[in-house]
Each structure stands twice: as structure tokens, then as C-alpha cells.
C-alpha positions as a Markdown table, in Angstrom:
| # | Residue | x | y | z |
|---|---|---|---|---|
| 1 | Met | 0.4 | -0.1 | 0.1 |
| 2 | Thr | 1.1 | 3.8 | -0.9 |
| 3 | Ser | 1.6 | 6.3 | 1.8 |
| 4 | Leu | 0.3 | 9.9 | 0.8 |
| 5 | Val | 1.4 | 12.6 | 3.3 |
| 6 | Phe | -0.2 | 16.0 | 2.5 |
| 7 | Lys | 0.0 | 19.4 | 4.8 |
| 8 | Val | -3.5 | 21.5 | 4.5 |
| 9 | Asp | -5.2 | 24.6 | 5.7 |
| 10 | Glu | -7.3 | 23.5 | 9.2 |
| 11 | Arg | -10.4 | 24.0 | 6.7 |
| 12 | Ile | -9.9 | 21.1 | 4.6 |
| 13 | Ser | -8.8 | 18.7 | 7.5 |
| 14 | Lys | -12.3 | 19.6 | 9.9 |
| 15 | Glu | -14.2 | 19.0 | 6.5 |
| 16 | Leu | -12.5 | 16.2 | 6.0 |
| 17 | Asp | -14.1 | 15.2 | 9.2 |
| 18 | Leu | -17.3 | 15.7 | 8.9 |
| 19 | Ile | -17.6 | 13.7 | 5.2 |
| 20 | Lys | -16.2 | 10.9 | 7.2 |
| 21 | Glu | -18.7 | 11.8 | 9.9 |
| 22 | Gly | -21.4 | 12.2 | 7.5 |
| 23 | Glu | -21.1 | 9.4 | 5.8 |
| 24 | Gly | -19.8 | 7.3 | 8.5 |
| 25 | Leu | -16.9 | 6.0 | 7.6 |
| 26 | Gly | -14.2 | 5.0 | 10.6 |
| 27 | Asn | -10.8 | 7.3 | 9.9 |
| 28 | Arg | -10.3 | 10.4 | 7.4 |
| 29 | Thr | -8.1 | 7.8 | 5.0 |
| 30 | Ser | -11.5 | 6.2 | 4.6 |
| 31 | Ala | -13.5 | 9.9 | 3.9 |
| 32 | Phe | -10.0 | 10.4 | 1.4 |
| 33 | Thr | -10.7 | 7.1 | -0.1 |
| 34 | Phe | -14.7 | 8.1 | -0.7 |
| 35 | Leu | -14.2 | 11.0 | -2.4 |
| 36 | Ile | -12.1 | 9.8 | -5.0 |
| 37 | Lys | -15.0 | 7.0 | -5.4 |
| 38 | Tyr | -17.7 | 8.9 | -5.1 |
| 39 | Tyr | -15.7 | 11.6 | -7.4 |
| 40 | Leu | -15.2 | 8.5 | -10.0 |
| 41 | Leu | -18.6 | 7.7 | -10.3 |
| 42 | Thr | -20.1 | 10.9 | -10.4 |
| 43 | Lys | -17.2 | 12.8 | -12.6 |
| 44 | Lys | -15.9 | 10.6 | -15.2 |
| 45 | Arg | -19.2 | 8.9 | -16.8 |
| 46 | Ser | -22.0 | 10.2 | -18.8 |
| 47 | Leu | -25.7 | 11.5 | -17.9 |
| 48 | Gly | -26.1 | 8.7 | -20.5 |
| 49 | Asp | -24.1 | 5.9 | -19.1 |
| 50 | Ser | -25.3 | 6.8 | -15.5 |
| 51 | Val | -28.8 | 6.5 | -17.1 |
| 52 | Ala | -27.9 | 3.1 | -18.5 |
| 53 | Leu | -26.5 | 1.9 | -15.1 |
| 54 | Met | -29.8 | 2.7 | -13.3 |
| 55 | Asp | -31.5 | 1.0 | -16.2 |
| 56 | Arg | -29.4 | -2.1 | -16.2 |
| 57 | Leu | -30.4 | -2.3 | -12.2 |
| 58 | Leu | -34.3 | -1.0 | -12.8 |
| 59 | Glu | -34.6 | -4.4 | -14.7 |
| 60 | Lys | -32.5 | -6.6 | -12.3 |
| 61 | Ile | -35.2 | -5.8 | -9.3 |
| 62 | Asp | -38.4 | -7.2 | -9.0 |
| 63 | Ile | -41.5 | -4.5 | -8.7 |
| 64 | Asn | -44.2 | -6.7 | -8.0 |
| 65 | Ser | -42.2 | -8.3 | -4.7 |
| 66 | Leu | -41.5 | -5.4 | -3.0 |
| 67 | Pro | -43.5 | -4.5 | 0.3 |
| 68 | Ser | -45.8 | -1.4 | -0.3 |
| 69 | Leu | -44.4 | 2.2 | 0.4 |
| 70 | Glu | -46.8 | 2.0 | 3.7 |
| 71 | Asp | -44.9 | -1.3 | 5.1 |
| 72 | Gln | -42.1 | 0.3 | 3.3 |
| 73 | Leu | -42.6 | 3.5 | 5.6 |
| 74 | Ser | -44.4 | 1.5 | 8.7 |
| 75 | Asp | -41.3 | 2.3 | 11.2 |
| 76 | Val | -40.5 | 5.9 | 10.0 |
């Protein structure tokens, strides 16, 4: 595994901690990895690719087997 060392403004480390806490991640390294993966999934793909991916995922879902909205929200 490669180590990376960055010197950043205190504001950046606080924002990284906010992301870590908001996403339920274990540490700053996992938050940094999350940001890289998020970028690659959202910014490097075209909208058409994203729509095609969602279409393929929807084809795999048996909508008739899903519980009703009332059942899904009953514990809220």
C-alpha cells in the first residue's frame, strides 16, 4: 500500500472530518478514499452512462415483490 502525506489548511481537515462523520466512515483515510470513488463515479461518467446503468439496475428489480410504500415507511 502506498502512503500519501498532505499538508492542508485546517479548514480542509475539518471538512474531511465532517464528510467522515456524515457518511459514517471510520477515519480520514476512508473519507479521502470515499471522495475519490465518489468523484470517479459521478464526474468521470457521462449522464448517458449513468442513465444506462440505472436502467440495467432497474431491470434486475422485481417491482411486484417490493413491499408497499406504507409497509416500507411503517417504522418511520
